[in-house]
C-alpha positions in Angstrom: 7.2 -7.1 -13.3 6.3 -5.8 -9.8 4.4 -7.5 -7.3 2.2 -6.7 -4.6 3.9 -8.7 -2.0 7.0 -6.9 -0.2 10.3 -8.4 -0.7 10.6 -8.1 3.1 7.4 -10.4 3.9 8.4 -12.7 1.0 11.9 -13.1 2.8 10.3 -13.6 6.0 8.2 -16.3 5.0 10.2 -18.3 2.1 12.7 -20.0 4.7 9.9 -21.3 6.7 7.8 -22.0 3.8 10.3 -24.2 1.6 10.7 -27.2 4.0 6.9 -27.3 4.3 6.4 -27.3 0.5 8.8 -29.9 -0.1 7.3 -32.2 2.6 4.0 -32.0 1.1 5.2 -32.4 -2.5 7.1 -35.6 -1.1 4.1 -36.8 0.8 1.7 -36.6 -2.1 4.1 -38.4 -4.5 4.9 -41.2 -2.1 1.5 -41.6 -0.1 -0.8 -39.6 -2.6 -2.1 -37.7 0.7 -1.2 -34.1 2.1 -0.6 -34.7 6.0 -3.1 -32.4 8.1 0.3 -31.8 10.0 1.9 -30.1 6.7 -1.2 -28.0 6.5 -1.3 -27.0 10.1 2.3 -26.3 10.1 2.0 -23.9 7.1 -0.9 -22.1 8.7 1.3 -21.8 12.2 4.0 -20.3 10.0 1.5 -17.6 8.8 0.1 -17.2 12.1 3.4 -16.6 13.9 5.9 -15.1 11.0 3.3 -12.8 9.8 2.9 -11.0 12.8 6.5 -10.0 12.0 6.3 -9.7 8.5 2.9 -8.1 7.6 1.2 -4.8 8.9 -1.4 -6.1 11.4 -4.4 -4.5 9.0 -2.7 -6.5 6.2 -2.3 -9.6 8.4 -6.0 -9.7 9.5 -7.4 -9.4 5.8 -4.9 -12.0 4.6 -6.7 -14.5 7.1 -9.9 -14.0 5.0 -8.2 -15.5 2.3 -7.7 -18.5 4.0 -11.5 -18.8 4.7 -12.3 -18.2 0.9 -10.1 -20.6 -0.5 -11.3 -23.1 2.0 -14.7 -22.7 1.3 -14.0 -22.8 -2.9 -11.9 -25.8 -2.0 -14.4 -27.9 -0.1 -16.8 -27.2 -2.9 -14.3 -28.7 -5.5 -13.8 -31.4 -3.1 -17.1 -32.2 -2.4 -17.9 -32.7 -6.3 -14.6 -34.7 -7.0 -12.4 -32.3 -8.9 -10.0 -31.8 -6.0 -8.8 -34.0 -2.8 -9.6 -32.8 0.5 -5.8 -32.2 1.5 -5.3 -30.4 -1.8 -8.2 -28.0 -0.5 -6.6 -27.4 2.8 -3.3 -27.0 1.9 -4.4 -24.3 -0.7 -6.3 -22.7 2.0 -3.4 -22.7 4.2 -1.1 -21.3 1.4 -4.0 -18.6 0.6 -3.0 -15.8 3.5 0.9 -15.8 1.9 -0.3 -14.2 -1.4 -1.1 -10.5 -1.6 -4.7 -9.8 -3.0 -3.0 -7.5 -5.7 -0.8 -10.5 -6.9 -4.1 -13.0 -7.3 -3.9 -13.0 -11.0 -0.4 -13.4 -11.1 -0.9 -16.3 -8.6 -3.5 -17.9 -10.8 -1.2 -17.7 -14.0 1.9 -19.0 -12.0 -0.1 -22.3 -10.5 -1.3 -22.9 -14.0 2.3 -22.8 -15.4 3.4 -25.0 -12.3 0.6 -27.4 -12.6 1.7 -28.0 -16.4 5.1 -28.2 -15.7 4.9 -30.6 -12.6 2.2 -32.9 -14.4 4.8 -33.1 -17.3 7.8 -33.9 -14.8 5.7 -36.4 -12.9 4.4 -38.2 -16.1 8.0 -38.3 -17.7 9.5 -39.5 -14.0 6.6 -42.0 -13.7 7.7 -43.7 -16.9 11.4 -44.0 -15.9 12.6 -46.9 -14.6 15.7 -45.4 -13.0 13.3 -43.1 -10.9 11.0 -46.1 -9.9 13.7 -48.1 -8.9 14.9 -45.4 -6.6 11.2 -44.5 -5.3 9.6 -47.9 -4.8 6.1 -48.0 -3.6 5.3 -44.4 -4.2 1.8 -44.4 -4.5 1.7 -41.7 -7.2 3.6 -43.8 -10.1 0.4 -46.4 -10.5 -2.3 -44.0 -9.4 -4.5 -42.3 -12.3 -4.4 -39.2 -10.2 -2.1 -36.6 -10.1 -0.4 -35.6 -7.1 -1.6 -31.9 -6.8 0.6 -31.3 -3.6 3.6 -31.6 -6.1 2.3 -28.4 -7.8 1.0 -26.6 -4.9 4.4 -26.9 -3.0 6.1 -25.9 -6.0 3.7 -22.8 -6.8 4.0 -21.7 -3.0 8.1 -21.7 -3.3 7.7 -19.9 -6.7 5.5 -17.1 -5.6 7.5 -16.4 -2.5 10.9 -16.4 -4.6 9.5 -14.2 -6.9 8.1 -12.2 -4.2 12.1 -11.7 -3.0 13.0 -10.6 -6.6 10.2 -8.5 -7.7 8.1 -7.5 -4.5 7.4 -4.1 -3.6 
């Protein structure tokens, strides 16, 4: 498996993306909200680190990914299929993804959503986990905290980029 993202750029982005992705997953499970500050932090990572990690022409084209995914996300949010925080975070994630990896990212996102949903639902039924995490809104909410899957997908994509990148 070879990916279009370069190992070098994945290595640059990964250490900055991990804490933000974990923050998003935690916040969405605890509060059922993705903080705008987390979205802005991820965008700031791309804007700053991207200047070092990517050639300038690639960097500027990747910003278009943000615009396209934001527009798509807002449509899904408007029809009630996706939370606004999820749409904004997905848009902030988009510039990290090389265009040639779009299909890989779609498959990866699908797999992580399934794994995160199963894991969340199992933990939701665990008294031990619930006792360790009292008052987490996602335990009693019918909606799934998509930030768990989005954050996990970003970490997985960049990790795979480190291993299989061009």
